[in-house]
Steps between C-alpha positions, in 0.01 A plus 500: 500500500731597217287324241198714582699823522656435160157444348367821655781713362568332169195355334189706557386451142514119501248429776305689763664459839185586692336192354802274559432206733781569747387209719547267204848638436587451869382138481682436172828601667403287806547794735389454860408866546399784271799733455476837670541749218347847471328407173286241681385729783126533513441203270321203647737225393347159562707184501292183452718275713449726801748655738794284606652544845868531420589489870409128508731400215818348651854540371682189381815622673468402869707794627287756317184323616610528866565871454160545332317318781684705762398823325137384484499426874664831591250698297564801281794721589448865573733689275603840620608735229809692594487864414752613251747752634428811300756770452391809684364787302728743681805353327332542164408857586858572605632364172249708307598816689870434432424458130304823490781691677758371251271591213444855624872542567581376150245738347644791701855423382377471142318831512806671653724357227264631234505848649886488514504569871669172572808404304558136462 
């Protein structure tokens, strides 16, 4: 992933990335899947060894393998996204109104000082 992104950003003059055999690069790094990067979207990347089902590869650690098998039997989890508690706009409006009141009051005091009506 990082190798390709570095080549895209850094060395456009050395070789043409559109003609780069990304499948060959994936095989040379012995990757099981093609990395999901935005630069590879829309490109038909072909890997000669074919797709590998990573769900069938067992862990060497027996505890992790049991957990993996249990997850496979249970199926995919439904993840509910919790909504972020957003500060109400009314508080922001109140703060803005307070600021404006202070500003107008300050300008009024300043103008009165300039006209020598207010001594201070």
